[in-house]
N, C-alpha and C positions, 0 to 999 in steps of 0.2 A: 935385594930383589928389585927388578925393574918395576917402577910404578906404572900402572895403567889407569885409564879413566875409571874403570870398574873398581879397582882397589882404592883409588882416591875418594870416590864419592859414595861407595857402597860398603865395601869390606871394612874400611877404617871406621866408618860411622857405625856399622853393626857391632863392632867390637867395643864401642864406647859404653860406659855406664849410662843408664837411662833415667830421665826424670820420671818419678812415679806419682801419679795422682791418687787421691783417696780411692777412686774406683779401681785403679791398678793394684792397690794394696789388697783389695777384696779378691781380685782375680788371682793374684799370687797365692793368697790364702786358700782359694778354691783349688788351685793347681797342686797344692801340697796334700790334697786329699781330704780337706775339711769341708763341712757343710757351712754355708754362709747365708746371708739374709736375702730376702726378696728385693729386687728381681735377679740379683747376681747369681743366685742358686741355679737359675734356669739356663744360664749362659755357659754351659759346661764344655763345649767342643774345643774351642781354641785353648783354654787352660789345659785341657787333656793333651792336646798336641804339643803345645809349647812348654808345658810344665813350668819350672821356675827359671828357665834359661833365658836370660835377657837377649842373647843373640837370636834365638828363635823368634821371640816376640818382635824384635826389630825387623827381621827378614820378612815375616808374614805381613806386618803392618806396612812396610815400605813397598813391597811388591803389590799388595792389594791396592794401596793408594795410587801407585803409578798406573795400574790397570784401569782405574776409573776414567782416565783420559780417553783411551781408545774405545772403551765401552760406551761412553756418552756419545762419541762420534758415530758409532754403529747405530745407536738408538735414533739419532737425528737422521741418519741415512735411511733407516727403515721408515721414518716419518716423512720421507721424500724432501728433506731440506737440501738446499744447494751445497756444493762442496765447500764454499766459503763459510756458510753457516755451520756445517758439520765440524770444520776445523776450529772455528771460533767458539762454538758451543762446547766442544770437547775441552779446550784450554780454559774456558771460563770456570770450570770446576776447581782449578787451582787457586782461584781468587776467593773461594769460600772457606773462611778460617774454620768454621765448625765442622767441615767435612775433610779438608785436606791438611791445613796447617796444624790444627790441634792434635790430630791423630799422629802426625809425624813427630811432634814435640813430646807427646806422651805415648810411646809405642805400646805400653802394656795396657791395651784396651782391645775390645773386640769390635769396635765400630767399623774400622776399615774393611776387614773381611766380610762383615755382615752387609755393609753398603755395596761392596763389590758383587756379592751374590744377589743382592736386590736388583742391580742393573743387569746381570747376566740372566736372571730369571725373567725379567721383563723382555729381554731380547728373545728368549725362547717363546714367550707368549706372543710377541709380534710376528714371529716366523710361522706360528700356527702349525696345523697338521700334526705329524708325529712329534714335533718339537714340544707340543703342549704337555706331553708326559714328562719331558725334561723340566718344564716350567713347574709342574707340581712337585717333582722330586727336589728341585732346588729350593722351592718354598719350604719344604720340610727340613732340608739341610740348613737353610738360613735361620729357621726357628731354633735350631740347636745352638746357634751362635748368639743371636740376640732377637728378642721378640719383635723388635722394630722392623726387621726384614719383612716378614709376612704381613705386618700391619700396613706398611707403606706400599707393599705390593698390591694390596687391595685397593688403595687409593689410586695407583697407577693404572691398574687393569680394569677396575670396577667389576672384577670377577670374584664372586663369593667363594669359589673353590680355592682361591689363594689362602683362605683361612686354614687349609690343611697344614700350613706351616706352624700353627699353634699346637700341633699334636705333642711335640716334645715338651714344651713348657707346661702343658696341661697334665701330662702324665707325671712329670716331676712334682708338680703342685699337689697331685693326689697321693702319690706313693712315697715321696721322700720328704721327711721332716725338715723344716727350715732350720738352719743353723744360726750362728751369731756373727756379729761384726768382729773383725780382728781388733785386738786391744787398741792399736794405734789410731783407729778411726771410730771408736765407740762414742766419742764425744760429739760426732757429727750427726746432724738430723737425718733420719731415714726418709724414705720417699713419702711416708705418711706423717712426718713430723710437722709440728706447727710452725717451726722456723722456715721450712720449705714453703708452706702456704703463704707466709708473710712475704718471703722473697718473690714468690710468683705474683702476688698482688702489686708489689713495687715495680716489677717488670711491665705489667700491663699499664701502669701509669707513666711509662717512659716509651712513647712511640718511636723515638729515635733508636732505642736499643732493639726494637722489634723490626725496623725497616731498613735502616742505613747499612747494616752489615751485608745486605744483598748487593750493594753497589748498583751498577747499571741493570742488573737483573730485576730490580724493583719494577722495571717497565713491564713485567709480566702482567701487572694489574690492568694493562690496556687490552689484554687478550684473554678474557675469562673463559673457562671451560669447566665442565663437570670434573674432569680429571684434576685440573688445577685447584679448584675450590675444595674438593675432598682432601687432596694432599695437603693443602695449606691448613685446613681445619685440623687434620691429624698432627700437623707440625706445631701449631700454636696452642691447641687445647691443653697440652701438658704444662704449659707455662703457669697454670693456676696452682700446680702442686709441686713443681721441681725448682731447684736452685740454679740449674744450668739453663742457658738460654739459646745461644747461637748453635751449639752442637746438637740441640734438640730440634729446633724448627727448620734448620737447613737440611734435614732429612727429606724435606719436600722439594729439594732442589731439582731432581729429575723432571718433575712436572713443570717447574718454573722455567728451566732451560728449554724444554720442549716448546712451551708457550711462546717464549721470546724468539728463539732462532728458527722456528717454522713460520714466523709471521713477519719479521722485519726484513727490509731489503738488504741486499749484500753490502751496499755502501755504509750501512749502519752497524755492521757486525764488528768491525775493528774498533770503532769508538766505544761501543758497548763493552767489548772484551776488555779494553784498557781501563775503563772506569770500574770494572769489576776486580781486575787483578791489582790495580793500584789504588783501590778504595781506602782512603784514610780512616774510614769508620768501620773497617772490616772486623774489628775487635780482636781479642786474643783467641777467639774460638770457643771459650768456655761457656 
């Protein structure tokens, strides 16, 4: 068969075995029809769609990851950023290991589709009018994938109605009994485990680990806004309780990118983009 760009860079990749993180083990366990532990129990939609087929997980993760680029560009356009800023800001998302690199390395996760829906929901919010109902609907849908979606949507929009996205997790919490960890990850600390707390405290004593993975986007600190401060608070507050770092706090990246690329001059966009993409401290994204 004649090889094409699509078959070389997508089909061949999608057919390969995938690296599976501990979270991925839990999602596959959920996809088999089992009940699992909080908060994975609430994230039912993508396991329901992809089941235990690695090919499906890879396709969903890759497509959603690639869609982040144009969606960020549209968001910046709606914020009246220049064309140079829209393109640079859109490409800058690829330099964030916690959002882009990690999810493509470990495709059996729900983060990429949840983040994609977060951006699409925000676009509907910015469009206003009848699009607002789409914003509410997508918030509910994102809550079926990962509770981070509606949470960070509140930070971006400052609209309390975005909390409608918590409807699915709330109903599952009330009506469905929590299950167990798969045997292969039972030795790992849960979200409330003391080891998670200790890891979180170590992270807070390491400011390099909290700041340097942003690369040039750390310049957002020069342009504070309510949207940015709330999003960063939501991103960094969980560091007290969780073992992951970059893939948690970089969920605040839409507000960070908006703050930077709607304020810097065009001549600064390319240097800032390059220092984000080729950031030697970007980490492995975990």
